[in-house]
C-alpha positions in Angstrom: 6.5 17.1 -42.9 3.8 15.2 -40.4 4.4 12.3 -39.2 4.1 9.7 -35.8 7.1 10.2 -33.7 7.9 6.9 -33.6 11.1 6.6 -35.4 11.8 9.8 -34.7 12.2 9.3 -30.9 14.3 5.5 -31.8 16.8 8.0 -33.4 16.9 10.3 -30.8 17.8 7.0 -28.4 20.2 5.4 -30.3 22.2 8.8 -30.7 21.7 10.1 -26.9 20.1 13.2 -27.6 16.4 14.3 -27.6 13.5 15.5 -29.6 11.9 18.6 -27.3 7.6 18.6 -27.0 7.2 21.9 -27.7 2.7 22.4 -26.3 1.2 24.7 -28.7 -2.0 27.0 -28.0 -2.5 28.9 -30.9 -1.5 29.9 -34.4 1.3 32.2 -32.8 2.5 29.3 -31.1 2.2 26.4 -34.1 4.6 28.7 -36.3 6.7 30.0 -34.0 7.4 26.4 -33.3 7.9 25.4 -36.9 9.8 27.7 -38.6 12.2 27.5 -35.9 11.9 22.8 -36.6 12.7 24.1 -39.8 15.5 26.7 -39.5 17.7 24.4 -36.6 16.8 21.1 -39.2 15.5 19.0 -35.9 12.7 16.9 -35.4 9.7 18.6 -32.9 6.7 17.2 -31.3 3.3 19.3 -31.1 2.1 19.3 -27.7 -1.2 20.0 -27.3 -3.8 19.7 -24.0 -7.1 19.0 -23.4 -7.1 22.4 -23.0 -5.6 23.9 -25.8 -7.3 21.7 -27.9 -10.8 22.8 -26.7 -9.7 26.5 -26.9 -8.5 26.5 -30.5 -12.4 25.3 -30.6 -11.0 21.6 -31.1 -8.8 18.9 -32.3 -10.4 18.7 -35.5 -9.5 22.3 -35.6 -6.3 21.8 -34.4 -5.1 19.1 -36.4 -6.4 21.5 -39.3 -3.9 24.0 -38.5 -0.6 22.0 -37.8 -0.9 20.7 -42.1 -2.0 24.0 -43.7 0.7 25.9 -42.1 2.7 22.5 -42.5 2.2 22.7 -45.7 2.4 26.3 -46.4 5.9 26.9 -44.7 7.1 24.2 -46.8 8.2 22.3 -43.7 10.2 19.5 -44.4 11.5 18.7 -41.5 9.9 15.3 -39.5 6.8 16.6 -37.0 4.3 14.7 -34.8 1.4 16.0 -33.4 1.0 14.5 -30.5 -2.5 14.2 -27.6 -0.1 15.9 -24.4 -1.8 13.8 -21.3 -4.4 12.7 -23.1 -8.2 11.1 -21.2 -9.6 7.0 -23.3 -11.7 9.7 -24.6 -9.8 12.3 -25.9 -7.5 9.9 -27.2 -10.0 8.9 -29.6 -11.3 12.3 -30.8 -7.9 12.6 -31.8 -7.5 9.3 -33.9 -10.4 10.8 -35.8 -9.5 14.6 -36.3 -5.9 13.0 -37.6 -3.4 13.5 -35.8 -0.1 11.8 -36.2 0.9 10.9 -32.0 -2.0 10.2 -29.1 -1.4 10.0 -25.3 -3.1 7.8 -22.8 -2.6 9.3 -19.6 -3.8 6.4 -17.4 -1.7 7.1 -14.4 -3.8 8.5 -12.1 -6.6 5.4 -12.8 -6.2 1.2 -10.9 -2.8 0.1 -12.5 -4.6 -2.7 -14.7 -6.8 -0.5 -16.4 -4.1 1.8 -17.6 -3.1 -1.9 -18.7 -6.3 -2.8 -20.6 -7.5 0.9 -21.8 -3.3 1.7 -23.0 -3.1 -2.2 -24.1 -6.5 -1.0 -26.3 -5.2 2.3 -27.8 -1.5 0.9 -28.7 -3.4 -1.8 -31.1 -5.8 1.1 -32.4 -3.3 3.7 -33.0 -0.8 1.0 -35.0 -3.1 0.2 -36.8 -3.3 3.2 -38.5 0.5 4.4 -37.7 0.4 6.6 -35.1 2.6 6.9 -32.6 1.4 6.5 -28.8 3.0 7.1 -25.3 1.5 5.9 -22.0 2.6 7.3 -18.4 3.4 5.3 -15.0 3.5 7.4 -12.1 2.9 10.4 -11.5 4.1 14.1 -12.5 3.9 16.5 -9.7 1.8 19.5 -10.1 -1.4 20.5 -12.2 -1.9 20.5 -15.3 -5.9 21.0 -17.0 -7.5 20.8 -13.6 -5.4 17.2 -13.1 -3.8 17.4 -10.3 -0.5 14.6 -9.5 1.3 14.3 -6.0 4.7 13.5 -8.4 5.1 9.8 -7.1 7.5 8.3 -8.7 7.1 5.5 -11.7 7.9 2.0 -10.5 10.4 0.2 -12.5 7.8 -3.0 -12.7 5.1 -1.7 -13.6 7.0 0.6 -16.5 8.4 -2.8 -17.9 4.6 -4.6 -18.1 3.1 -1.2 -20.3 6.5 -0.5 -22.4 5.8 -4.7 -23.1 2.3 -3.5 -24.3 3.9 -1.9 -27.0 3.5 1.4 -27.2 6.6 3.4 -28.6 7.9 5.8 -26.0 7.5 6.0 -22.0 6.6 9.0 -20.0 7.4 7.8 -16.0 7.8 10.4 -13.3 10.8 10.3 -11.7 10.2 13.4 -9.3 9.5 16.1 -12.3 6.4 18.8 -11.8 4.5 20.7 -13.9 5.0 24.1 -13.9 7.4 26.8 -12.2 9.7 24.6 -10.2 9.6 25.6 -6.1 13.0 26.4 -4.4 12.9 23.7 -2.4 12.3 20.6 -5.2 14.3 17.8 -4.4 15.2 17.6 -8.2 15.3 14.6 -10.4 16.0 11.0 -8.9 17.9 9.7 -11.1 18.2 6.3 -8.9 14.8 5.8 -10.4 15.2 6.6 -14.0 18.7 4.6 -14.0 16.3 1.8 -13.1 13.6 2.3 -15.3 16.2 2.6 -18.4 17.4 -0.8 -17.5 13.8 -2.0 -17.1 12.5 -1.3 -20.1 15.5 -1.8 -22.5 15.4 0.5 -25.6 12.4 1.9 -24.8 12.7 5.6 -25.3 11.4 7.5 -21.8 9.7 11.3 -21.6 10.6 13.7 -19.5 7.1 16.1 -18.8 8.1 19.6 -16.9 11.1 20.1 -19.2 10.5 23.7 -17.8 13.4 25.0 -15.5 15.1 22.0 -14.4 18.8 22.6 -14.8 20.7 22.6 -17.9 23.1 19.9 -16.2 20.6 17.4 -14.9 18.8 17.9 -18.8 21.9 16.4 -20.3 22.3 13.4 -17.9 18.6 12.4 -17.6 19.0 11.7 -21.8 22.1 10.4 -21.3 20.0 8.0 -19.0 17.5 7.3 -21.7 14.9 10.4 -21.8 14.2 11.3 -25.8 12.0 13.1 -25.7 11.5 16.7 -23.3 8.1 18.9 -22.8 8.1 22.3 -22.5 5.3 24.5 -22.6 4.9 27.1 -19.0 8.4 28.3 -20.1 7.4 29.4 -24.1 3.8 30.9 -22.1 6.0 32.8 -19.1 8.5 34.5 -22.0 6.0 35.5 -24.5 4.1 36.8 -21.3 7.2 38.6 -20.5 8.0 39.8 -24.0 3.8 41.4 -25.0 4.5 43.0 -21.3 7.2 44.6 -22.2 5.3 46.1 -25.3 2.8 47.1 -23.8 4.6 48.8 -20.9 6.9 50.8 -23.6 3.6 52.3 -25.0 4.3 50.3 -28.8 0.6 49.9 -29.1 -0.1 53.3 -29.2 2.6 54.3 -31.5 1.7 54.2 -35.6 -0.9 50.8 -35.8 1.1 49.5 -33.1 -1.8 47.6 -31.3 -2.3 45.8 -35.0 -2.3 41.6 -33.8 0.6 41.0 -35.7 2.5 43.8 -34.2 2.0 43.0 -30.4 2.5 38.8 -31.1 5.5 39.5 -33.2 8.0 40.5 -29.9 5.9 37.5 -28.1 5.8 34.9 -31.2 10.0 35.8 -31.2 10.5 34.8 -27.2 9.3 31.6 -27.6 11.8 31.1 -31.2 14.6 32.2 -29.4 13.7 29.9 -25.5 12.6 26.9 -28.7 16.2 27.4 -30.3 17.5 27.1 -27.1 15.5 24.5 -26.2 17.2 22.1 -29.3 20.0 22.9 -28.2 19.9 21.7 -25.6 18.4 19.0 -26.1 21.2 18.1 -28.9 18.2 18.3 -31.6 19.6 20.6 -33.6 20.7 18.7 -37.3 19.4 15.9 -36.8 15.9 15.8 -39.2 
């Protein structure tokens, strides 16, 4: 059931759990996440980065695939199709394509420009019943060629952006895209607490969910994080399971080279990882 992410995240905030955003990269990713969400009776957000959207030949292709798969699989749990770290132009492309949610990442822009464009996109998204996420501060690491230095967000700026009418807010608190380095200092909970106090009931988003220790995830949820993004971890387990299959020579046994068989172990690994995260986030049976 495709919906905006607004209600599911408001419920998560009130219920002190988080909804997972699992980025999709192809048909296998999408099917694995949807089936696991249905199995666990969990709301879920399908994230689509600009790079993944381009790889799948465009946002219209992605939206058509997700809508058809949602219907054909008989998915009844709430599912949001969400643009991840979108530019101003990508937001409008996803609006036209039929996404149910967008993220405008203006964190690299001068703050006044971030506010101006976010305000415009809030009005457009809400006119169409879509949810919208904005970002303050920056997420460390690299995603789709955008490099962030991991600057922590200013709580006052967070409040200013929250007051524009967005539905949920991504705020840098020392989190990083990709694999965390050995010398990572951890999440800055004092910053998160101040931001949570500043924005009140606004659901907060934790990007870079891969590799954050479970106890830090749990603490972040207790301080207002209601959406947690996972991408790299699914990519890693998919690659590892596929490598094991090939190195065992199973692709050369019978018709093991058939893509439906070749990709099956990796797809199952994604299902297992998504299930693990949904249990950790507390979203099981919250649909």
